[in-house]
C-alpha positions as CSV (number, residue, x, y, z in Angstrom):
1,M,119.6,91.1,125.1
2,D,117.6,92.7,127.4
3,T,114.4,93.7,125.5
4,L,113.8,91.1,123.3
5,N,113.9,86.9,123.9
6,L,115.0,84.6,121.3
7,D,113.9,81.0,121.5
8,W,113.5,78.2,119.3
9,H,110.4,76.6,119.4
10,L,110.1,73.3,120.9
11,G,114.3,73.0,120.5
12,D,113.9,72.9,116.8
13,S,116.5,75.0,115.6
14,R,114.2,75.7,112.3
15,I,112.1,77.7,113.9
16,A,113.0,81.0,115.8
17,V,110.5,82.7,118.2
18,V,111.4,86.7,119.2
19,T,109.6,88.3,121.7
20,L,109.3,91.9,122.2
21,N,109.9,91.8,125.9
22,R,109.1,95.1,127.7
23,P,105.2,93.8,128.8
24,D,104.9,96.8,131.6
25,A,105.5,99.6,128.9
26,L,103.6,97.3,126.4
27,N,106.1,96.6,124.5
28,A,107.2,99.9,123.3
29,M,110.2,99.9,121.3
30,N,113.2,102.0,123.0
31,T,116.4,102.9,121.4
32,R,118.2,99.6,122.8
33,M,115.1,97.2,121.4
34,I,115.3,98.6,117.7
35,Q,118.9,98.1,118.2
36,E,118.7,94.4,119.6
37,L,115.8,93.5,116.8
38,R,118.4,94.8,113.9
39,D,121.1,92.9,115.2
40,L,119.3,89.8,115.7
41,L,117.6,90.0,112.4
42,R,121.1,90.4,110.4
43,D,122.4,87.5,112.5
44,Q,119.8,85.2,111.8
45,A,119.6,86.0,108.3
46,Y,122.7,84.1,107.6
47,N,121.5,80.9,109.5
48,D,121.7,78.3,107.1
49,Q,119.2,76.0,109.6
50,L,116.5,78.5,110.2
51,R,113.1,78.1,108.2
52,C,110.8,80.6,110.1
53,L,110.7,83.2,112.7
54,V,107.8,84.3,114.5
55,L,107.5,87.5,116.0
56,T,105.3,88.3,119.2
57,G,105.5,90.3,122.1
58,A,105.7,89.5,125.8
59,G,102.5,89.7,127.9
60,N,98.5,89.3,126.7
61,R,98.2,93.3,126.4
62,A,100.5,94.2,123.6
63,F,102.1,93.3,120.7
64,S,103.9,96.8,120.7
65,T,102.3,99.9,121.1
66,G,105.2,101.3,118.5
67,G,107.9,103.9,119.6
68,D,108.9,104.4,123.5
69,L,107.0,108.5,124.0
70,K,109.0,108.4,127.4
71,E,112.3,108.0,126.2
72,R,111.3,110.5,123.2
73,N,110.2,113.2,125.6
74,G,112.6,115.8,125.5
75,M,114.9,114.8,122.6
76,S,116.5,117.3,120.2
77,N,115.7,117.4,116.6
78,D,118.9,115.9,116.0
79,Q,118.7,113.0,118.9
80,W,115.3,111.9,117.3
81,R,116.9,111.9,113.4
82,Q,119.4,109.8,114.5
83,Q,117.1,107.1,116.4
84,H,115.0,107.0,113.4
85,Q,117.8,106.5,111.3
86,L,118.6,103.6,113.2
87,I,114.6,102.5,113.0
88,E,114.7,103.0,109.1
89,E,117.7,100.6,109.3
90,T,115.7,98.0,111.8
91,F,113.0,97.9,108.7
92,R,115.1,97.5,106.1
93,T,116.6,94.7,107.7
94,L,112.7,93.2,108.5
95,W,111.5,93.6,105.0
96,D,115.0,91.9,103.5
97,F,114.8,89.0,105.4
98,P,115.2,86.1,103.3
99,M,113.1,83.8,105.6
100,P,109.2,84.3,106.2
101,I,108.6,85.7,109.1
102,I,104.8,85.3,111.0
103,A,103.1,88.4,113.3
104,A,101.6,86.5,116.5
105,V,99.5,89.7,117.7
106,E,97.5,89.8,121.1
107,G,96.4,93.3,121.9
108,F,97.6,96.2,120.4
109,A,99.2,96.7,117.7
110,Y,99.9,100.4,116.9
111,A,101.8,102.8,115.3
112,G,105.0,101.2,114.9
113,G,103.9,98.3,116.6
114,C,101.2,97.8,113.8
115,E,104.2,99.0,111.4
116,L,106.4,95.7,112.4
117,A,103.4,93.5,112.0
118,L,103.1,94.9,108.6
119,G,106.4,94.2,108.1
120,A,106.0,90.3,108.9
121,D,105.2,87.8,105.7
122,F,101.8,87.9,107.2
123,I,99.6,88.4,110.7
124,V,98.2,85.6,112.7
125,A,95.5,87.4,115.3
126,S,93.8,86.8,118.6
127,T,90.1,88.5,119.1
128,T,91.9,90.7,121.6
129,A,94.1,92.8,118.7
130,Q,93.6,96.1,117.3
131,F,95.4,98.0,114.7
132,A,96.5,101.3,114.3
133,L,98.5,104.0,113.1
134,K,98.5,106.4,115.3
135,E,101.2,109.1,114.8
136,V,99.1,111.7,113.0
137,T,97.5,112.3,116.7
138,R,101.4,112.7,118.2
139,G,102.2,115.4,115.2
140,I,104.4,113.0,112.8
141,I,103.1,110.4,110.4
142,P,103.9,106.8,110.4
143,G,107.7,106.6,109.3
144,G,108.4,102.4,109.3
145,G,106.2,102.3,106.3
146,G,102.9,101.9,107.4
147,L,101.5,104.4,105.0
148,Q,102.6,101.9,101.7
149,N,102.2,98.7,103.9
150,L,98.5,99.2,105.4
151,A,97.1,100.6,102.0
152,R,98.6,97.6,100.2
153,S,96.8,95.5,102.8
154,V,93.5,97.4,103.0
155,G,93.4,99.2,100.2
156,I,94.0,103.2,99.7
157,R,90.8,104.3,101.1
158,R,90.4,102.1,103.8
159,A,94.0,103.2,105.1
160,R,93.6,106.9,104.6
161,E,90.5,106.9,106.6
162,M,93.0,105.0,109.5
163,I,95.7,107.0,109.0
164,Y,94.4,110.7,109.2
165,T,92.3,109.5,112.4
166,G,94.6,107.2,113.9
167,H,91.3,105.0,114.4
168,A,92.2,101.5,115.6
169,I,89.8,98.4,114.1
170,N,89.4,94.7,115.8
171,A,90.6,91.8,114.6
172,E,87.6,90.6,113.0
173,T,87.5,93.7,110.9
174,A,91.2,93.4,110.2
175,C,90.6,90.2,108.8
176,A,87.9,91.1,106.7
177,W,89.8,93.6,105.0
178,G,92.9,91.9,104.4
179,L,95.1,92.8,106.9
180,V,95.8,89.6,108.9
181,N,95.0,86.0,107.8
182,R,92.9,84.8,110.2
183,V,91.9,85.4,113.5
184,V,91.9,82.6,116.4
185,P,91.1,82.8,120.3
186,E,92.6,84.9,123.0
187,G,95.8,83.6,124.1
188,D,96.3,81.3,120.6
189,A,97.8,83.5,117.9
190,L,101.4,82.2,119.0
191,K,100.2,79.0,119.1
192,S,98.6,79.0,115.9
193,A,101.6,80.7,114.2
194,L,103.6,78.3,115.0
195,E,101.8,75.6,114.0
196,T,101.9,77.5,110.7
197,A,105.5,78.0,110.8
198,V,106.1,74.3,111.4
199,E,104.3,73.7,107.6
200,I,106.7,76.1,106.6
201,A,109.9,74.4,107.9
202,E,108.7,71.2,106.2
203,S,108.6,73.1,102.7
204,A,112.2,73.3,100.6
205,P,114.2,75.8,102.0
206,M,115.6,77.0,98.8
207,A,111.6,77.0,97.1
208,V,110.3,78.5,99.9
209,R,113.5,81.6,99.8
210,M,113.0,82.3,96.2
211,A,109.1,82.7,96.7
212,K,109.4,85.2,99.2
213,L,111.6,86.9,97.3
214,S,109.9,87.0,93.9
215,T,106.2,87.9,95.8
216,G,108.4,90.7,98.2
217,R,110.1,92.3,95.0
218,S,107.2,91.8,92.4
219,Q,105.0,94.0,94.2
220,D,107.4,97.3,93.0
221,C,107.7,95.9,89.4
222,D,105.1,95.7,85.9
223,S,103.9,92.2,85.5
224,G,106.1,91.3,83.0
225,T,109.0,92.1,85.3
226,S,108.0,90.0,88.4
227,Y,106.8,87.4,85.6
228,A,111.1,87.6,84.9
229,L,111.9,87.7,88.2
230,D,109.8,84.6,88.6
231,I,111.5,82.3,86.1
232,A,114.8,83.3,86.8
233,A,114.3,81.7,90.8
234,Y,112.4,79.1,89.2
235,N,115.5,78.4,87.1
236,V,117.8,78.8,90.4
237,L,116.1,76.0,91.5
238,V,115.9,73.3,88.5
239,G,119.1,73.0,89.0
240,S,119.4,72.2,93.1
241,E,119.8,69.0,94.7
242,D,116.5,70.2,96.5
243,R,114.6,70.1,93.3
244,L,116.0,66.5,92.8
245,E,115.2,65.2,96.3
246,G,111.6,66.3,96.2
247,I,111.0,64.4,93.0
248,A,112.8,61.2,94.2
249,A,110.9,62.0,97.4
250,F,107.5,62.1,95.8
251,N,108.0,58.6,93.7
252,E,109.4,57.1,96.7
253,K,106.3,58.1,98.9
254,R,108.5,59.0,101.3
255,R,108.9,62.4,103.0
256,P,111.8,64.4,101.8
257,Q,115.1,65.3,103.2
258,W,116.0,68.6,102.4
259,K,119.7,69.3,101.8
260,N,119.2,73.8,101.1
261,R,121.2,73.5,98.1
């Protein structure tokens, strides 16, 4: 891959680190990066060893500043729409990814970069992080789920102000508003995210996947339907080998050996 790096944390096949690797362009997403990210997520969705994926940006200046406007300069309407179809496919693959994704953000997370972070399960940000949806200042609106995901994170009134103006908020404000989970010192976002990824990897993998599925889908359901989904997932886990192992390990005072089945 030319625009992405895929690494395994300390050789641990359970934890993948995906790095947007165009630091000279502030990790702006050109067509190649978007396609490579879509394909990587599709491939890793079927990796039975994977427990958590951490998404970050190369360098310390930016997570990503969104779509590459230099590449887009001069695109015809048809070319723009074709590229955006690819973007839509990539974001849907991100949202449907079965294992947890943590965004580790240093520097700018603007426009599509902010939407990418919002599409993760949660965000760890350093003190240098800034978040903004800049699209209205370029004559368009966010097209990667940012309109919905930002409102769900910070509330509709705060989201509208950010979207209408394109103004950025810093990491402390983003944390206070509920956009990010925690703020860490400059340079520590990836380290902190990986510490949490290790904890996730120690949890029962089927249970984590079911929890992600239910919490994700319930956002668009009434409470009764959401609870029905919870119980359907719960009953799948009751019949799993990992449920038996988890109870046995507790009673035998040892670490569980998950089989992911």
